[in-house]
C-alpha positions as CSV (number, residue, x, y, z in Angstrom):
1,M,-0.5,20.9,-16.6
2,G,-1.8,21.7,-13.0
3,T,-0.4,20.7,-9.8
4,T,0.9,17.4,-8.5
5,K,-0.3,17.7,-5.0
6,L,-2.8,15.2,-3.9
7,K,-5.3,15.2,-1.1
8,F,-5.4,12.4,1.0
9,R,-8.2,10.6,2.7
10,K,-8.9,7.2,4.8
11,G,-10.7,5.1,2.1
12,S,-13.5,2.6,2.3
13,I,-15.2,0.0,0.4
14,R,-16.7,2.4,-2.2
15,D,-12.8,3.2,-3.4
16,T,-12.3,-0.5,-4.2
17,K,-13.0,-0.6,-7.9
18,K,-10.6,2.7,-8.1
19,V,-7.9,0.9,-6.3
20,I,-8.0,-2.0,-8.4
21,E,-7.8,0.0,-11.5
22,L,-5.0,1.9,-10.1
23,C,-3.0,-1.1,-9.3
24,D,-3.8,-2.8,-12.9
25,T,-1.7,0.4,-14.3
26,W,1.7,-0.9,-12.8
27,W,1.1,-4.6,-12.2
28,Y,2.8,-6.1,-15.6
29,D,5.5,-3.8,-14.9
30,S,5.9,-5.0,-11.5
31,A,9.1,-7.6,-10.4
32,W,6.1,-9.7,-9.0
33,Y,4.7,-10.3,-12.6
34,K,8.2,-10.5,-14.0
35,N,9.1,-13.5,-11.8
36,T,5.8,-15.1,-11.5
37,K,4.0,-14.3,-14.8
38,M,0.9,-14.0,-12.5
39,K,-2.1,-12.7,-14.2
40,F,-3.9,-9.7,-12.5
41,A,-7.6,-11.5,-11.6
42,T,-8.4,-9.8,-8.6
43,T,-12.5,-9.1,-7.9
44,P,-14.2,-6.3,-6.3
45,E,-16.6,-9.0,-4.4
46,Y,-13.4,-10.4,-2.5
47,W,-12.0,-6.9,-1.3
48,Y,-15.6,-6.2,-0.3
49,G,-15.6,-9.5,1.7
50,L,-12.6,-8.5,3.2
51,F,-13.4,-5.0,4.1
52,Q,-16.9,-6.3,5.8
53,M,-14.4,-8.6,7.9
54,G,-12.6,-5.5,9.1
55,T,-9.4,-7.1,7.5
56,I,-8.6,-4.6,4.8
57,I,-7.4,-0.8,5.9
58,L,-7.2,1.7,3.2
59,C,-6.0,5.2,2.3
60,V,-6.1,7.0,-1.0
61,G,-4.6,10.1,-2.7
62,E,-6.8,11.8,-5.3
63,N,-5.4,14.8,-8.0
64,E,-7.5,17.7,-8.3
65,A,-10.1,16.3,-10.6
66,G,-10.8,13.3,-8.0
67,E,-8.6,10.6,-9.8
68,M,-7.0,8.3,-7.6
69,K,-3.2,8.5,-7.9
70,A,-2.0,6.9,-4.7
71,C,-3.0,4.5,-2.3
72,Y,-1.8,2.2,0.6
73,V,-3.6,-1.2,1.4
74,G,-3.2,-3.4,4.4
75,M,-3.8,-6.1,5.9
76,K,-5.0,-5.8,9.7
77,Q,-4.5,-8.7,12.0
78,P,-3.2,-9.7,15.8
79,Y,0.7,-10.3,15.7
80,L,1.2,-14.0,15.6
81,F,3.9,-13.7,18.9
82,N,1.8,-11.2,21.0
83,H,-1.8,-10.7,20.2
84,D,-2.0,-7.6,22.3
85,Y,-0.3,-5.9,19.3
86,I,-2.1,-5.2,15.8
87,T,-0.3,-4.9,13.0
88,S,-1.0,-3.9,9.4
89,T,0.8,-6.1,6.8
90,E,1.2,-3.7,3.3
91,V,-0.6,-5.6,0.5
92,V,0.1,-2.4,-1.7
93,W,1.3,1.2,-1.4
94,C,2.1,3.3,-4.6
95,I,2.2,6.9,-6.0
96,A,1.5,7.5,-9.6
97,E,4.8,8.2,-11.2
98,E,4.0,12.1,-12.1
99,Y,2.6,12.5,-8.4
100,R,5.7,11.0,-6.7
101,T,7.1,14.1,-4.7
102,G,8.5,14.2,-1.2
103,A,5.4,16.4,-0.2
104,N,3.0,13.4,-1.7
105,L,5.0,10.8,0.4
106,V,5.0,12.6,3.7
107,V,1.4,13.4,3.4
108,L,0.6,9.8,2.6
109,L,2.8,8.6,5.4
110,S,0.8,11.1,7.6
111,E,-2.4,9.8,6.6
112,I,-1.2,5.9,7.2
113,D,-0.3,6.7,10.7
114,K,-3.6,8.5,11.0
115,L,-5.3,5.4,9.7
116,C,-3.4,3.0,11.9
117,K,-4.1,4.8,15.1
118,E,-7.9,5.1,14.1
119,E,-7.9,1.3,13.7
120,G,-5.8,0.5,16.9
121,I,-2.9,-0.8,15.2
122,H,0.8,-0.8,16.7
123,F,3.1,-1.4,13.5
124,Y,2.8,-1.5,9.9
125,N,5.0,-2.2,7.4
126,L,5.9,-0.9,3.9
127,N,7.9,-2.7,1.0
128,L,10.1,-1.1,-1.3
129,P,10.6,-2.3,-5.2
130,V,14.0,-3.7,-5.3
131,Q,14.2,-2.6,-9.1
132,E,13.9,1.1,-8.2
133,K,16.6,3.0,-6.5
134,K,15.5,2.6,-3.2
135,E,18.5,3.6,-0.8
136,K,17.4,7.3,-0.6
137,L,13.8,6.5,0.4
138,A,14.8,3.8,2.9
139,D,17.1,6.1,4.6
140,S,14.1,8.7,4.5
141,L,11.5,6.6,6.0
142,V,14.2,5.4,8.9
143,R,14.5,9.0,9.6
144,R,10.9,9.0,9.9
145,G,10.3,6.4,12.8
146,F,10.6,3.2,10.5
147,F,13.1,0.3,11.6
148,T,14.7,-2.5,8.6
149,Q,13.6,-5.9,9.7
150,D,13.9,-8.3,7.0
151,L,14.6,-8.7,3.4
152,S,11.9,-10.8,1.9
153,L,12.8,-13.5,-0.8
154,F,9.8,-15.3,-2.8
155,K,9.9,-18.7,-3.9
156,E,6.9,-19.9,-6.0
157,I,5.9,-23.5,-5.5
158,E,4.1,-25.3,-8.6
159,N,1.1,-26.8,-7.3
160,G,-1.1,-29.1,-9.5
């Protein structure tokens, strides 16, 4: 079977298609899809524009075969209530199920920290899916310096 260890690195615009493919593997199992029935319909061209504006930040984890099995994608912006601080709002972070080990999580978090330092980001967030057992992971993240802020609730508004 080989190792379950991933090698992480800063991602770039060149990784866009692989990130989209990775996200498409779990989209239809997500609570977001189950609640909204929103079709997975993103395009690389849209992401390219965000990369070119400097809005997207990315790190990726690959297995020995070079296949992408983990990623963190964040949207970089000044904090609305104090523009001296830059935040990264998580769009997605995931590790493929067969690679979900404590070691891979620690390395991913380290890579996100490194990426945020390189990008001048002061705060970033991670969202935890409610359908999975999250208490142990949340406690682990708090021990690693995260703090809890909000419980996010979403409501879909029908337009048109």
